[in-house]
N, C-alpha and C positions, 0 to 999 in steps of 0.2 A: 504494500500500500504506500502511496506517495506521502510525503510529509504534509502536503496540503489536505489530502483526504483524511489523514489521521487527525489533523488539527480540528476539523469541523465535523467529525463523525460521518464521513463519507459525503458530506454536502460540498458542492462547488459554489463558492460565492460569486455572484454576478451583480455588479453595481448598476442600478437602473435609475434613470431620471426621465420624466415625461413632462411635456408642456401640453396643455389642454385648453378647450374652450368652455370650461366650467368645472364643477365639482362632482357631478353625477357620472360615474363611470359607465353606466348603462346607456345614458342618453346623450352625453356631451362628447364632442369630437376629440379624438387623440390627434394632435397636430405635429408633435415632434417626439422622438424617442432616441435615447442613446444608451448603450450598454458597454460597460468596461469589464473586460475579462481580466482575471488575476492569475498570478502564478506565485510559486514559493521556491526560493533557492535552497541549496543543500544545508544552509545554516538556519533554515526555518524563517527566513525573512520574507514577508509577504509584499508583493509589489504589483503595480499595474502591468498588464501584458499588451492589450490592444483595446481600442474603442471603436465600436460600430455606431454610426449616427445616421438618422433618416428624418427628413421632413416628410410628413404624412398627409395624404389627402383625407379630408373629412369623409367618413363613411356615409352612405346614402341615408338621408333622414336625420343626420346628426344635428344636435342643437349647438348653436354658436352664440354664446353669451357675450354681448358687447363689452361688459365690464371686464371679463376675463381676457378678451382680445386686447383691450386697452392696457391691461396690466402687463401682459407679456409682449405686446407690440407685434404680434403675428397677424399678417394678412393672409388668411387661408387660401385665397384665390390668386395670389401674386405668382405669376409664372416663373419668376426668378428664384422662387424657393426650390425648384427642382423636386417637388414632392412626389412620392411614390404611393401606390396603393397600400393600404394597411396590411393586407395579406403578404405582399412582397417584402415589406419591412420586417414583419414578424418571422417570416420563413427564413430570411437571411440571418436574423439574430438567433433563432432557435438552432439553425444549422451550425453556426459558429460555437454556440454554447454546448451543443452535444459533443462536438469534436474536442473542445477544451476539457469538458467534463470527463470524457473518455481518456484523454491524454494524462489527466491527473488522477486516474483510478477512482473517480467519484461516481456515486449512484444517482444523484439528484442535484440539480442546481437550486440555489436559494437566492431570493432577491435581497440585495443590500441597498438601502435607500435612506434618504433623510426624510423622516415622516413616512416610513415605508408602507403604511396601510394605504396611503393615497396612490402611490406609484404601483403597488402590487394590485390594487383594485382596478386601475385602468388597464394594466397589462393583462390581468385575468379576463376582463370583459372583452378586450380585443381578441385574445386567443379564442374565446368562446364564439365571438361573432365570425371569426375566420375559419371556425371548425378545424383548428389545428389538432391533429391526432397526437396523443402521447406527448404533451408539452414537457420539455425537460425541467420546467420549474415546479417546485413544490407549491401546492395550491394555497397553503395557508401559513407555512413557516416563513419568516423573514427576519433579517438582521437590521435593526433600526439604528442608524447612526445618531439620531437625535438622542435616544436613550443612552447609547454608549458615550457620546460626547458629554452628556450631563454628568455621567459617572466619572469619566476620566479627566475632563477638562473644566467642568463646572459651567459649561455653555450648551445652549440648545439651538441657537441660530447658526446656520451653516457658516456664514461669513465670520462670525465671532469665534466659532469653534476652530475654524481654519487658522485664524490669526493666533489663537491660543496655542495651537500646535506648531506654529512657525511656518505655516503653508501660506504663500502669497494668495490674496483674494482680491479681485477687481470687481467692485460692485457694478461697474458699467457693463461687465460681461455676464453678470448674473441673470438668471431666468432664461438662459439658453440651455437646452437639455445637454448639449455637448459639454459646455463649460461646467455646469453644475455636477454632471456625472463624473468628470475627471477630478474635480476638487473633492467630491464625496469619496471617490476611490482612494485618493491620497489620504484623506482623513481616516477612513476605515483602516488602511494599512498602517498608518501612524499609531492608532490606538492598539491594534493587535500586536504590532512589533514592540511598542513601548511596554505592554503588559509582559511580554516575554523577557525583555531586558531587565525588568524589575523583579524577575524570578517567579512570575505567576504562572508560567508555562514552561515545561510540562508540570502538571500537578504531581504532588507526592502520591505514590500508589497507596490505596486504602484497601487492605485485605477484607474489610468488612463489607465492601460493595459486592453484591452477588448479581446473578443473571436476571433478577426480577426487573431491574431498571431497563436492561436491554430488551427483555421480552415485551415490556410495556411500550417502549419506543417502536419496536418492530411491528407490534400490533397496530399502533397508530398509523404507521406507514402503509401497512397492508389494508387498513380500513380505507385510507384515501385512494389507494390503487384499485379498490374494489375486489381484492382477492379474499377478503372476509367481510362479513356484514355485521352491523351493529345490532 
């Protein structure tokens, strides 16, 4: 098993950021998505590997809230965006994630995002709309850098957390899926690597832990996959 697979119990972390035309994942348009793949070196240092980025055409019947468009500055129908169909963007991301997941001996990808419930909700809704079979992403597990940054750095705002971690952050570039994803990836790697440097990983072995915990986790995964029923 690779060091990355061992670090996250077989999960492969993928940093995701989306820009949207609202807050309702079922009805509002997904307009931009970026995904940063990660890797880990022989010393257990986590680092960004590559980033995929797409401007996305609103799906048919999608709601476009003017207030959201004013906030992110996106004109959904500007031909210079070079937008692609939602299905094409997701297929490319899922293909790259599956390959990286396999290369790192992982069984399932997990979303990493700042306020992850939001990004994961839009990702899941788009995957469902596009009828993508066997998504590489876990349907409900996510790693939230808002929570991690609050714990490690005492900050919850992405820009402030990055500054606290010594990561340059340009507010003029913020609210671009590409920029926010890459900064979130750097932040996540910083927190994970800093935890290791401080001696928090790997944990000391505890002989009192038995297989009940693994059995419970495996059952939860099987329940999601549909191989067992509740």
